[in-house]
C-alpha positions in Angstrom: 83.7 -19.2 -14.8 86.4 -18.8 -17.4 85.9 -18.3 -21.1 88.0 -20.6 -23.3 89.9 -19.3 -26.3 87.9 -20.4 -29.4 89.3 -23.0 -31.8 89.4 -22.7 -35.5 85.9 -24.1 -35.9 84.5 -21.1 -34.2 83.5 -22.8 -31.0 85.1 -23.1 -27.6 86.4 -26.4 -26.6 83.9 -26.5 -23.8 81.3 -24.0 -25.0 78.7 -22.9 -22.4 75.2 -24.4 -22.9 72.6 -22.0 -24.3 71.1 -19.9 -21.6 74.0 -20.3 -19.3 76.5 -18.0 -21.0 78.2 -14.8 -20.0 76.6 -11.4 -19.7 78.9 -9.1 -21.8 79.1 -6.4 -19.1 79.8 -8.9 -16.4 82.7 -10.2 -18.5 84.0 -6.6 -19.1 83.9 -6.0 -15.4 84.9 -2.6 -14.2 86.3 -1.8 -17.6 82.8 -1.0 -18.8 82.3 1.3 -15.8 85.7 3.1 -16.1 85.4 3.5 -19.8 82.0 4.9 -20.8 82.8 4.8 -24.6 83.6 1.1 -24.2 80.3 0.5 -22.6 78.4 2.6 -25.2 79.9 0.6 -28.1 79.1 -2.7 -26.3 75.5 -1.6 -25.7 75.2 -0.6 -29.4 76.6 -3.9 -30.6 74.2 -5.9 -28.4 71.3 -3.8 -29.8 72.4 -4.6 -33.4 73.0 -8.3 -32.5 69.4 -8.6 -31.1 68.1 -7.0 -34.3 70.1 -9.5 -36.4 68.9 -12.5 -34.4 65.3 -11.4 -34.6 65.4 -10.8 -38.4 67.3 -14.1 -39.1 65.6 -16.3 -36.5 69.1 -17.6 -35.7 70.4 -17.1 -32.1 73.9 -17.3 -33.5 73.5 -14.4 -35.8 76.0 -11.5 -35.6 75.3 -7.9 -36.4 76.5 -6.9 -39.9 78.0 -3.8 -41.4 74.5 -2.9 -42.5 73.2 -3.1 -38.9 75.8 -0.6 -37.6 73.9 2.6 -36.7 76.1 5.6 -35.7 73.2 7.2 -33.9 73.4 4.4 -31.3 76.8 5.4 -30.2 77.2 9.2 -31.0 79.4 10.1 -28.0 81.8 7.2 -28.8 81.8 7.6 -32.5 84.9 9.8 -32.8 86.9 6.9 -31.2 85.4 4.0 -33.2 87.0 2.1 -36.2 85.6 -0.6 -38.4 87.3 -3.1 -40.7 85.5 -5.4 -43.2 86.6 -7.8 -45.8 86.6 -6.5 -49.4 85.9 -8.4 -52.5 89.5 -9.7 -52.5 89.3 -11.1 -49.0 91.4 -8.4 -47.5 90.5 -6.3 -44.4 89.8 -2.7 -45.5 89.0 0.2 -43.2 85.4 1.2 -43.6 85.0 3.7 -40.7 87.4 5.6 -38.5 86.5 8.4 -36.1 88.5 11.6 -36.0 89.8 11.1 -32.4 90.9 7.5 -33.2 92.7 8.8 -36.3 94.4 11.5 -34.3 95.6 9.0 -31.7 96.5 6.1 -34.0 97.9 8.0 -37.0 97.6 7.5 -40.8 94.3 5.5 -40.8 92.2 6.7 -43.7 88.9 5.1 -45.0 89.6 2.6 -47.7 93.1 1.7 -46.3 94.1 -1.9 -46.2 95.3 -3.3 -42.8 98.8 -3.9 -44.0 99.1 -0.3 -45.3 98.5 1.3 -41.9 99.7 -1.1 -39.2 103.4 -0.8 -38.6 105.2 -3.9 -40.0 106.8 -4.8 -36.6 103.3 -5.2 -34.9 101.2 -6.2 -37.9 101.6 -9.9 -37.2 100.4 -9.5 -33.7 97.4 -7.3 -34.8 96.5 -9.9 -37.5 96.7 -12.7 -34.9 94.4 -10.8 -32.5 91.9 -9.9 -35.3 91.9 -13.4 -36.6 90.8 -14.7 -33.2 88.0 -12.2 -33.2 87.0 -13.2 -36.7 87.5 -16.9 -36.5 85.9 -17.4 -33.1 84.0 -15.3 -33.6 84.9 -13.7 -30.3 84.9 -10.5 -28.4 88.4 -9.2 -27.4 89.7 -6.8 -24.9 93.3 -5.6 -24.5 94.1 -3.5 -21.5 97.1 -1.8 -20.0 99.5 1.0 -20.8 99.6 2.2 -24.4 102.9 3.7 -25.6 103.0 7.0 -27.5 105.7 8.5 -29.7 106.3 11.2 -27.1 107.3 8.5 -24.7 104.1 8.9 -22.7 102.3 5.8 -21.4 98.6 6.2 -21.2 96.4 3.6 -19.5 93.7 2.4 -21.9 91.3 -0.4 -22.9 90.5 -1.8 -26.3 87.3 -3.5 -27.2 86.9 -5.4 -30.5 83.7 -7.0 -31.6 82.9 -9.2 -34.6 80.5 -8.3 -37.5 78.7 -10.9 -39.6 76.8 -11.1 -42.8 73.8 -9.0 -43.6 70.4 -10.7 -43.4 69.0 -11.2 -46.9 65.6 -10.5 -48.3 64.4 -13.9 -47.2 65.3 -13.1 -43.6 67.8 -15.9 -43.4 71.5 -15.9 -43.3 73.9 -18.8 -43.1 76.0 -18.5 -39.9 79.6 -18.2 -41.3 82.5 -20.0 -39.6 84.4 -16.7 -39.8 83.0 -13.2 -39.2 83.1 -10.7 -42.1 84.4 -7.7 -40.2 85.0 -6.2 -36.8 84.4 -2.9 -35.0 86.5 -1.6 -32.2 87.4 1.3 -30.0 90.2 2.3 -27.7 89.3 4.3 -24.6 92.3 6.2 -23.1 92.3 7.1 -19.4 94.3 10.3 -19.9 93.9 13.3 -22.1 95.6 13.1 -25.5 97.3 16.3 -26.7 98.5 15.7 -30.3 100.5 12.6 -29.4 100.2 9.3 -31.4 100.6 5.7 -30.6 103.7 3.8 -31.5 101.8 0.6 -31.5 103.9 -0.4 -28.5 102.2 -1.9 -25.5 103.3 -2.4 -21.9 103.5 -5.9 -20.5 100.0 -5.6 -19.1 98.6 -4.6 -22.5 99.9 -7.8 -24.0 97.5 -9.8 -21.9 94.5 -9.9 -24.2 91.2 -11.7 -23.3 88.7 -13.4 -25.7 85.1 -14.4 -25.1 83.7 -16.7 -27.8 80.3 -15.6 -29.1 79.1 -19.1 -28.4 79.6 -18.4 -24.7 77.8 -15.0 -24.7 74.2 -14.6 -23.7 
């Protein structure tokens, strides 16, 4: 059963009927088992999603920035990062863990995407993020991640969409595009003061997307 890449309307071309979708952990496969922090963030996101769906009464609802609870993912928190649209419609960094910052580089809270992503890879990062936001979809990217020291460390990235907060009336219009995203990179090896170049091996360029419409 293969998930289709979402189109610009936010639905897959052949979206799975309700009740017949994918289980997120089945879709992650052994990545969730080999990368405990990936699994922990996925579990937390599903908890927040269930809460948002209950509050809104809408099965399509996404968890929002307001639903994100660090206590649900304490061991993974140092590796987590979160982007959300600001009032000008630009992605701004709202959360970044210390280990993520050490591995990635000059990511500071409040930074704009274009300020911290190297210019040579920014178009690709924007393309990936836009698929997560526009689907909205879950994304994984796996393979070797290149570091400035020349080291190549196997890793897996998980990126999940965030929607709008449920208002006082308990209802929220389901947007065609998510309002933010939360992600994590789990590295298979120990990191000793080295930083990513943003370069990826051939394997790491093979991203996967699961439309939220196809998720149980």
